[in-house]
N, C-alpha and C positions, 0 to 999 in steps of 0.2 A: 420363457425363463432363461436367464443367461447371466454370465459374470462379465462385468465391464470395469473400466478404469483400473486396469492392471498396471501398477506402477512399481518401479524399482527405485528406492530412495526418493520416492515421490516424483519420479520422472518417467515419462513414457519411453520405453526402450532406450535407455541411456547408452551412449557410445563414448567410452573413455573417461567417464566421470569417476570421482573418488567415491567408492562404494563401501567404505569402511565405517561402521559395520554394514553388511548387506541387509537391506530392509525391504520386504515385499508387502504390498498392500493391494486390495481390490475391493470392488463393490458388487454385492449380489443383488440383482434386480428381479422383481416378480417373485412368484412363489413356486415351491415344489409341492404340488398338491395343496394340502391344507397347512403347510409349514409357515410359521411366522418368524422363526429364528434359526440360527445355525447351531446344529448339535455337534457335528464333527467336520473336520477338514483334513485334506491331505495336499501337501506341496511336493512337487517333483521337479528336479532340475537335471538337465541332460546336456551333453555336448553336441547332440544332433537333433534335428527337427523331428525325427521319427521315434525318439526316446529309446534307441537301442543302447546308447551309452549313458545310462543314468548315473549321475555322480552324487545325487542326494535324493532321498525319499524320506519324508517325515513320518510316513505311516499314517494311519487314520487316528486322529487325536482330537480331544475335546478342548484343548487349551491353545489352539491356534486362532489368533485374532486377525480379522481382515484389515484392521487398522494398521497393523505392522507386525510382521513375523520375521525373525532373524534365524535363518538356517545355520546350522553348525557346519560350515563349508569354507575351506581355505581356497581362495580364488587364485587362479594362475594368471600371469600377465598375458596381455594381448590375446584373450580368449573369448569367444562368443559362447554364451550359455543360453539354453532354451528352458522355459519354465511354464508350468501349468498348475492349476489348483482345482481340486474337486471338493464340492461342498455338499454335505448331507443336512437336510432340514430336520426339525423335531418331529415331523410326520414322515410318511413314506416318501422316497424319492431322493435323488441326488443329481447334480449337474457337474460337468467338467468344462472348464474354460477353454477358450482358444489358446494356442501356444504363442507366447511372447518371448522376446529375447532381451538380453543385456550383454554388453561387451566391456571387458576391462581395458584399462590403459597399460602403461608399461610397469606400473607398480614399482617394485624394487629393482627391476632390471636395469643394468648399467646402460647408460647412453653411449652409443658410438658417435653420435653427432657432436660437433663442437660449436660453441657460440662463435659466430663470425660477425665481423663489423667491416664497414667500408674503409677504404683508404682515402675517401673523398672528404671534403669539408663536412663537419658534423651537422651543419644546417641544411645540407643538400638532401632533398628527398630522393629516395632510391628506387631504381628498378634492379631486382636481383634475379638471376636465372641460373639454371643448371640443366644441361642437356644430357641425356643418358639413353642407352640402348637396352632393350629387352629382347632377348633372342628366343624366348619361349612364350607360349600362351599364358595369359594372365587369368588366374583363378580368383584372386582377391588381392586388394591393396589397401593399406592404411598409411596415412601420413600423420605423424605426431609433431606438432609445430607450436612455436611461441615466437612472438616478435616484440621488440622494444623500439618505440612505443606501441603503435597499432600496426596490424598487418592486413593485407589483402592478398589472398592466395589464388593463383590460377594454375591449371594444368592443361597443357596442350591448347592454350588459347581460351579456355572456359573457366569462369569463376567456380571455385569450389564451395559448395554449400550455399545456404541462404541466410547466413548470419553476417553481422557487420560489427565494426568497432572492436574486434577481437585483439588481444585477449581480455578486454574489459578493464575495469578500474578496481584495483585492490591495493593493499599495502605492499607495494613492490619491494620495499626494503625489508619486509619480513617474510613474504611468500609470493610465489609467482605460479600461475597456472598455465598449463599447455592444453591445446585442443587436439582432438582426434577426428579425422575425417575418413570416410570410406570413399576412395577415389577409383574403385575398380572399373567403373564404366567409362572413366576418362582416359584410361591408359590403353595402349595398343602394342602389339608385337612390333619390334623395330624401334625407331627413334621416338623419343618423348622429351618433353620439356616441362620443368617446374618454373613458375614465375611468381615473384613476391614483390609487392609494393610495401614500403614502410612509411609511416607518418608519425608525427610527434606525439599526438594524443596527450593523455594525462601524465605519461611517463616523463617527457622532456619538454612539452610545450608550455605556454603561458597558462598559469592556473593559480587561483587564489584571490584574496581580497586586495584592495588598494592598487589595482592595476595588475595584480597577479605576480607570480614568480616564475622564472624560467628554470628548466632543468632540475626539477624538484627531486627526482629519483636518479637521474643519470644524464649524461651529456652526449651520448653517442647512440646511433641506431645499432641494433643487433638482431640476429636471427639464429634460431635453433630449429632444425628440421631433420626428421628421420623418416624415411619411407621404407616400408616393408612390403615387398611384392611376393605373393605366394603363387607359384606356377601350377599348372594342371598336373604336372608329374610329382608334385609335393616338394620340390626344391624352392629355395627362397633367395631373392635378390634384395640387398639392402643398399639404399642410396642415402647418404647423410651429408649434412652441411659440413664443409671444411674450406680450406683456403683455395680450393679449385673452383668454387662458385664465383660468378662474375657479377659486376654491378656497373651501372652508369646512372647519370642524373635522370630523374623522373620528370614527366610533364607537369607534375604537381610542384608548382613554384613555392607554394606556401600552404600550410594547414595548421589549424589551431582550434581547440574545442570552443573557445569564445568568439574568435574573429572570423572563422569560416575557412574558405579554401580558394586558392587560385590555380586554375588548370589551363595550361597552354597547349592546346592540341597540335600546334605547329611544331612542337618539340617531341612529338611521339616517335617511338621506334616501332615501326610496323612489325607485327607478329612477335613482340618482345617475349611473350610467354609461350610461344609455339616453336616448333622445329623449323618454321618458315621465316624466322627472324631475318630482317634486312641487315645487310652487312654494316657494321659500325666499328670504327677503329678505336673508339674511346672506352670500350668495355675494360674494366679494371678487375684484377683479382681481389677477392675478399681476404681478410686476415683473421686469424683466430684470436680470441680474446676471452676474458672472464668478466662479465658485467658484475657490478656490485649490487646484487639483488638477493632476495631471500631464497628460501627453499623452493625448488621446483616441484610442483605437485600436479596430480590429475585435476581436472577442472571441477569446480563447483558451480560456476556461473551458468545460468540458463542462457541460451543464445539470444542475442539482440537481433530482432528481425523486423522487417516491414510487416506489421500486423494488419493494417487497414490502409486503404487508399481512398482519396476523396478528390473530386474535381472542383474547380472554383465555382462558387454560386453566383459570382458577379465579377465583372471587370469594371473597376472604378477609375474614372478620370477626375482627379481631384482639382480643387480650386488652384492649387500650386502648379498645375500642369503635369502632374505625375500619373503614371499608369500603375494601378495597384490591383492585385488579385486578392479577392476575399474568398477564403476557403470555408467560411461559415463556422469554423470550429477552431478554438485555440488548441494546438496539439504540438507534439514533439516529433522531430524528424527532419525532412527536407522535401524539396520539390524536384521531381524528375520531369524533364522537359525536352521537347523536340527542338533540334537545331538545324537550320538550313540557311546559313549565312556565308558570305565570302571569306576567303582565306585572310586571317588576321583580324577579323571583326570581333570586337569585345562586347560581351554581354555581362550584365551584372544583375544579381538578385539580392535584395536587401530584405531582411526579415524583421517583423514587428508584431506586437500583440494587439494594438489598438490604434484607431485613428483619432486625431485631435483636430477639431474644426474642419473635419472632412478630409484632412491631409495625413499622409504617412507620418508615423511617429515611432521613435524608439529610444527616447531619452531615458526611460526607465530601465534600459539595458545597461546603463552606466558606461563602462569602457568597452563593452563587447561590441565589436563591429557587426557581427552576425550577417555576413555577406558571402556570396559566392560569385566569383569572377571566372568566366570561361572565354577563352580566345579560340575562335573557330579555325578549323583546318580547311574549311571550304566544302566539307561533305555533309551529308544528312545523317543524323544519328540522334539517339536519346542520351541524355546526360544527367548525372547526379553526382554529388560529392562522395568521396571515399572515407575521409577521416575527420568529419565534424558532424554536428547536428545543431538544430535550431529549435527554439520555442516560438511558435508563431500562429497567427491567424491570417495576417496580411503580408503580402510580398510585393515589394516595389520593383518594377522592371525598368531597366535602362538598356538601350541599344536594341530592343526588339522591334522597333518600328511601330506603325499604327495598326497594322492588320494582325491583331492578336486573336488567336483562336483558343477558347477555353479548353478544348479537348487536347491541346498540345501540352497541357500542364497537369501533373498529378501530384497531389499532396500525399506524401508517404508518412504515415504515422508509425513511428519506430519505438518499440519498447521490448522489454524482456519477454520471452515466450512463456507467458503465464495464462492459464486457462480462465476465462470468465465463468464463474459458477453461481453468482447471485444476481437477482433482479428485483426491483420494487416498482409497483405501479399504484397510483392513487387517483382519486377523482379530481385532484387539483393539478392543473398543468404546470404551475410554478414549482410545486413540490417535486413533480416528476422531473422537471429540468434541473432542480437542485441535485437530485440523485444522479442524473447523468453527468452533471458538472463534477461531482465528487469522483465518479468513476473515471472520467477523462483526466482529472487531476492525478489519479493513481497511475493511469496508463502513461501519462507524460512524464511522470517522475520516478517510475519504477524502471529505470534504465540501468541495469546491472546492480546499482545500489539505490536505496530510497533517497532521492535528492530533494532539495528544498525548492528548486525551480529549474526549468530547463532552458531559460533564455538569456539571462544576464551573466555578468562575470562572477558567478558563484557556482551553482550546480553541484553542491557538495552534500555529503551524507550526514546532515544534522541528526544527531541521535534523538533529541527531544521530539522533533517532528515525526520521526519514524515510530517512536513508541506510542504516541497519542493516537496515531492513525492505524496502528497495527491490527486492532480488532476489526475495524471497517475493512481494511485490506483483506483480511482472511475471509470475511463474508463475501466480498466482491469477487475475489480471484483466488485460485488455488495456490497459496503462497508459501508452503513449507520449504520447498527447495530454494526459493528466492531469499527468504529470511535466513536460512541456514548459511548461505554464502556470506550474507552481511554480518551475521553473528560470529563467523570465523574471523572476519576483519576486526570486529570489536575485540574478540578474544586475543588476537595477535597484538593489537595495540595495548590492551590491558596488561599483558604479561610484562611489559617494560615499564609500567606505571604503578607498580605496587598495588594493583587492584582497582585503581582509578580508571575512569572511562573518559575518553576525549569528548569534547563538544561535537567534533566532526570526525566521522569515520568513513573511509580511511583518513587518518590525520596527516595532512600535508605538513612538512617540517622545514620551512625556509629558514635560512640563517638570519639571526638578528630579528626574529619576529617579536613584536611587543607582548605577545601572549594570547591574543584572542584566537587566532587560527590554531595555535598549538596548545590551547588551554584544555583543562580536563577537570573533572570532579564536581560538576554542577548537578544539583538535584534535578529531577525530572528528565534531564538529558542523560546523565549516567545511568538512570534507572531503566534505560533501554536494555541493560544487561540482565535484568530480572523480568521485566514486564513482557518483552517480546517473546522470550522462550516460553513463559507461562501461557501467554495468549495463543501461541502456535500449538502448544500441547492441548489447551482447552478446545480449540477448533478441530484439531486433526487426530488427537488421541495417541500420538506416537511416543511412547515412553522412552524409546531409545534416543530420540532427539533431546528430550529433557535430560536424560542421563549424560549425554555428551556435553550439554551446556551448563550443567549444574555447577561445576567448579568455577566457571565465570560468574554465575549468579551469586554464589557464596563469596567469592573474592570481592565483589562490589560492596556487599553489605559489611564484610570485614574491614574494607577500607573506610567506610563511614564510621564504623565503631571505633576504629583507630583514631579518626579525626575527633570523635566524641571524647575518647579517653585522653586525648591531648589537651582538652580544654576542661578537664575536671570530672569526666564521666557523669555528666548531668543527664544523660540520655536525651539531650537535645543537640541538634546539629547546628552549631552557631559559629561556623568557621568557613572561610573561603568565599569565593565569588559564586553567586547563584543567579541564574536568569530570572527566577521567580515566575510571576504570572506575565510572561513576555507579551508585549503588545496589548496589554489590557488598557481599557479606556479610563480607568480610575486612578491612574498614576499622578504624580506631582506635575508632570508636564502633559498637557492635552495631546500633543503630537509626539510624545516621547515613546520610549520602548519599554520602560520599567513600569510594571503595574503597581497598584496601591496596597497589595497584600504583602506583609512582612515576609521577605524571601527566606528568613530563617525558620519561620513557621512552616512554610511550604517544604523546606529542606527536612525539617523534623518529621513532617507528615509522611514524606516519601521514605525516610529512614524506617519508620514503623511499617509502612506498606510493603517495602521490599523485603524487610525481615520476615513478614508474614508469608510472602510468596516463597521465600527460601524454605520456610518451615513446611509449607504445603508440598513443595517439590520434594523435600526430604522424605515426607510421609509416603509419597507416591513411589519413591525409590527404595523404601524400606530402611531408611536411615533414621531409626527411632531416636537416638540420642541427639542427632542434629535437629530433628523435628522439634523436640522439646526445648533445645537451647535457643533456637531462633524464634519460637513462639514466645518464650519468656522474654527475650530481647524486645520483640515487638510490643509486648504488653507493658514492659518497663518504659518504653518510649511513649506509648499512649498515656500512661499515668503522668509522665513528666509534661506532656503537652497539655493535659487537662489542668494540671496545677499551674502552668504558666499562662495559658491562653483562655481559660474559661473560669467564670465565677462559680461558686457553689450552687447557684440557682440556674446553671446551664447557659448563661448568657456568654456569647463569644466576645472576648475583648477586642477582637478584630471584626469590625462591622462592615466587612466587604462580602460581596456575593461569593467570591472565590473561597474565602476562609470558611464560610459555612458549607458550601458545596463540598469542599475537600474533607471537612470533618465528617460529614454524612457518608460520602462515597467510600472513604478509606476506613470507615468504622473506627474513628479515633476516640469516640466518647462513649460513656456508659449508656446502656439502653434507655434509662430514664431521662437522659439529656436530649434524646432525639426529637421528642415532640416539641420542646421549646425551640430547638435549633431550626427545625423545618418551619415552625411558625414564624420565627425571625427572618428566615430566608424569604418566605413568601411576602412578609411585610417589606423587606428590603427591595424585592422586585417591584412591589407596588410603589414604593417611593421612587424607584427608578423608571416609572412609567411602563412597567412590564417589558423592559428591554435588558439584555445582558450588557455588562460593561467589563466582561471577563476577557482574559487572554488565553495563551496556549495551555495553561494549567486548568483554569476554571471552565473554559468552554466545552472541552470534550466530555466532562462529567456532569454538566449542568442538567440536561434533560434526563439523563440516566438517573441522576439523584432525585429529581422531582418525581418521576414516574415510580421509582423504587420506594418512595415515601408518600404515596397516596396523593400526589399533586400533578397528575398527568394533564389536567386542564391548563396548568401553568406551562408545562412543557410544550403543549400544542400552541399556546399563545406565542411563546418564543419562536417556535418553528414558523408560524404563519404570519408573524409580523412582516410587513412589507416596507417599512420605513427604516431609516438608519438609526441604530445599528441592528442589522438582522441578516439572516441568510438570504431571504427573498429580495432584500434590497438590491443585492448584486444581480440576482436573476432578472429582476424587472428592468435593470439597466443593460441587459443583453449579455451578461456573463455566460460563458460556456465552460468555464472551469471555476475552481475556488480561488478567491483572492487571498493575498497575504494579510491584508488589513481589512477591517470591516468597511472602511471607506477608501479602498484603493482608488476608486473612481468616485468623484463627487456627483451630486444629483444632476448637475448641468452637463455631465459627460466629460468634465476635465479631470485628468489624473491628479490625485491629491499630493503627489510628491514623487521625486525621482531617486532619492537616496536608497530606499529599501521598499520597493513596491512591485512585487511580482504579481502578475495576473494569473499565474498557474502555480499555486502553492497549497498543497492538499490539507494542511493541518486542520482548518475549520470544517473540512469535509467529514470529520469524525462524527458529526451529527448523524451520519448514516448508520452508525452502530446502534444508536437509539431507535432509528427507523426500523431496523431489522428486529431488535429485541422487544420493543414496547409498542410502537405503532402497529407492527405486524405480528409481533409476539413470538419470534423464534429465539429460544435461549438454550445454549448448551449447559451442561451440568458438570461441575468440577469432579464429582466422584465417578462419573461415567462419561469421560470426555469424548470428543470426536462425534458428538451428537448420538452416541449410543443411547443416551436418555435425553429427551427433549422436554423442556417445560414451555408450553405455549401460554404466554401471558399477554394477549393483545389488550391494548388500552384504546378502545375506540373513542372518537370524538365527533360530534355532529357537524363540525366544520368540514369534515370530509364525509362523503357518502359511501366510500369504500376505500380499502387499502389491502394490498396483497403482496406477498413476497414468495419467491421461489429460490431454492438453494440446492445445488448439487453437492451435498456435503460429503465428508469423508466416509459416511455410512450409507449414503444413498440420497435419493431425491426427497426433499422436504418442501411442503407448501403450507402456507398459513395466510389466511385472509379473512376479512369481515366486510359485511355489506349491510347498510341500513335498508330495511324493507319498509313497505307501506305501514302506516299506523305506528305502533310502538315496538316493533320487533326488529331484531338484528340477527343476521345469519353469520355464523362462524364456520369456516371450513379448514381442515388441516389434513395433511398426509404424513403418515409415519412410515419410514422405510423398513425393509426387512432387517431382522436381527436388532431392532430397536424397540424402545418403549417410550411412552410419553405421558405427561400429566398436563391437563388443560385447566387453567384457572380463568374463568370468565366473570367479569362484573355483571351483576344482574339484580333484579328485585326479588327477594325471597318469595318462593311459592309460585313464581311465574315462568319457570322454564317450560318451554313449549315442546321441544322435540330433540332427541339425540338419535342419530342414525349412523351406522358405520359397519363395515364388513366384519370386523373382528370384535365388536363390542358385545360381550356376553356377561352374565352375572358372575361367572367364574373368573373372567379376566380383567374386569374393570369395576370400579366403584364410583358412585356419584354421591357427593355430599354437598348440601346446600347450606350456605351461611346467610347472614343478614344482607351482605352486600356483594357476595360472589358465590359462584358454584365451582367446585373442584371435582374433576373426573380423573381418576388415577388408573394406571394399569393398561392404558391403550397400547395395543400391539399393532403390527403392520396393517395398514389399511388407510382408507380415506373416510373422513368423518364430517358430518354436517350437523350443526347444532343451532337451534333457534331459541333465542332467549328474549325476555322482555327488556327493552332498552329505555323504558320510560324514565328511569331515574339513574341511569348509569352514565349519562353524558352531561357535562357541565360546561357548555361553551361560554356562558356568561356568568359573571359573579361580581361581587362588589369590589374586587381588586382590579377589575378592568378599568381602563381609563374612562373618565366621564364622557369623553368624546365617543368612545365605542358604544356606550349605552344610549347616547342621545342621537347617534346617527342611524340607529335602527328603529323603525317605527314601533315594533312590538315592545322592545326593551324600554324605549322612551316612554311609552304609555304606562308601563309598570312603574318606572321611576316616579313619574308625576302622580300616579295614583297613590303611592305610599308617601311621597314627599311633594304634596301639592304646593308647598311654599316656593318650590323652585321653578314651577312652570312659567311664571310670568316675571321672573327675576332675571334681568339681563346680566347682572353681575356674576351669575353662576358660570357664565361662559369663559370667564377669565381663568377658571380652573379646569378647562377641558383636557389638559394634558396630565392632570393629577388622577391618581386612582380614586374611585368613588369613595372608598373607605377612608381616604385622607380627609374628607370633608368634615369628619367629626372633630378635627383639630384645627380647622381654619376659621378665622374670625367671623366671616360673614355667614358661614353655614353651620358652625359648631352647635348652635342652640337648637337646631332642627334634627340633628343626626345623633342617634344613640344606638346602643348595641341591639336593642329589641327591633328597631326599625330596619337596621342593617340585616339582621338575621331574617326578618320577614322578606326583605327584598331578595336576599340570597336564595331562599327556598323557592320563590316564584320564578327567579331567573333560570333555575335548573330545568324548567320545562320548555324553555324557548329553543326551538330548532333553528339551525342556520342552513341556508341554501349554499351548497358547495359550489366552487367555481366550475 
């Protein structure tokens, strides 16, 4: 038994982060004797490892939550604190954790350092150095540093830390973050040297649409650095940036987020960051300056690191005579490679996502050159870029010769330091690959901000993409700190926009922009301000994060209400530009971007939805009057939507998949409307040959809505479709990430277009949220978030023989999975963590539950109730449980809304069709309707006379008993 995952503000041992307010969390694993939950806890914080100098002791209390506890402690600047927690169970026994630490930054302490800039041309990349002497032994040393745009820090010739692209991407005009590094082991008594490289990055390099914009936030490089050295005698030496620091041109001739980097090793200064620097006459003094940037704050960004490394799976010699490395995975980062070439020899690497006709291709990158050029100095070394990154699977090599060794190249997957916590496995290899694709899409696009793509001339933080993927993100990876930073960016932008939220955050602000890049106020996109905070709260249960973000959430809904009031207070949002169901296939133009669902309907739906989220958040925070106010607002909007968009008989005036999905998912209609709408949605799917034609709004909610309304068989059909449009269509064509469009690549392997076609775009990966919640059955509960209470609602389907998920949640390890057994039985297994409870809802046939076993299942702690079509077990406490139920009638892989082709291509179902409809067996004309749903035959001229409700019902009942062999 032990305590794990001890985090401070959701970070493991943070150094120099913004810790206001301080928030401690942990996970208790295993049991203390017979204990199932925490009865009491005690938190202690000290200034020393032995806890002789305790500065905070909570005492033994019963109101301390492991999901988040805020000590009443005023933090001192530049101070390391040690903390531990003791937990008492509800039975005998207690455990005390190991000791962990956290360390503050400068807080409100005044900076001695000055911003310094070079006297060189503003386009010249820099080497900056400062040599200094320490006359005493070094006890500890911290450097507090920020660079504009990006910086690379070395001390005595060694790189500091393991992060890249610092200080990251944020709204530089509103706030700026510095980083803190422990450099104790890099310093020595005597002479020392600090060296800094600066690159353009997002701050002053090319960035944005239509070829991009230069110098969005500033036009000069700048550096701020302050080094505190504590000596063994307790004295302190401070070295800080000022006009005495020196600079000269860097070997980096060019760097850019989109275009790559050029490095000329022949222009290197040997030992530039060490005390052994070679003599150079052109070192210039820096000058003090004040950059036009926002408030300087402690860091929020998680470090961007090399998280995984891959070697090429193949060296390809293309028909065009090219040499191309295939890394087997579309990823984000760069290639580190070995160099052994003569002085002045030029090497080039070009990055791309796909081959075309067997040759290297990168037209879908638009204007992004995505290349790395290296000019050799004649020595042997390993090389990688400093100030750029790429989205790639394939790398074209130029200048490397014919003797290419795969082991000389390493693909470095680079993303924010976020822990992977979720996994899913099924009996279907294509579904397993789809899950991996979604996770790789998250990895490649969670690079300091949630970007839309990592390869082309965009890579921006689209708010709509982030919010629709946020729940999947929280299942896959431990994301509260990552989203906290992004929400701060949203908040800072929103403050200047009267509550509106930009399309893109950070919002780049070029002069004379026509409005797209600098636009704001679209539904679904702006609703990131409410949906992401609520999703993070639901997954991690930290009320303090919700409290911090509540003003932003409320401000967004207030903005919408003001827009509504400006157009007559109709409680409909009918003003402004909205992306609507972006990239849906049912729009007026088949290859266009605007979907077929009225964007003002979608806007009004989100108006109600976000108002309801604000109401629920207010309830959590004890804001009773605000809870009532926004609940009433949400209900008023719902009433207006029903009056405008639905008939009295519950028929949707908008007969699109997305319109009906949104109405059901966002609970926009009265309860007695739901049956009609789900019926119409199922009918619509049948008309559309059981395929989605939804975009960014409808797709994330589609399977969630179907399973939540008793139609999981439809959800599985959508999941398991392999032809266009479907998730597995891309998988079967070799995708290793999620595509931006359903048909980013055509069935013949040709890319469908170059204008807007990313092959690493996570939005449609939101299907993974449904895979966790319904396929495998792990659901958090709003009233007890952070998985303190779990509702296991697996929805098995015979098209899979098993499915299982594992989740290292904020409360502990959760597992949920099912497996089809021989005969008519199914096994369900789940694990409930310590200090949690669970309810299990399993579909089954009444009276045929076989067995329930589990460590903590007793008559006193759990109850089992059987209904006609499901069994519910409540009150499960910590433990692992196994349940065997009758599966004979709980799976419906075939039904009369399947395509006729699906029923005729299976021997068993074909036999059933012809036994009930013998008229069709020898009628060749029936095959012209192979792509129609079977139920549509009752309305078609050749077949209508033979198809009626009774025969359809009979076929449906018999089809339910057909099993499918999983892949």
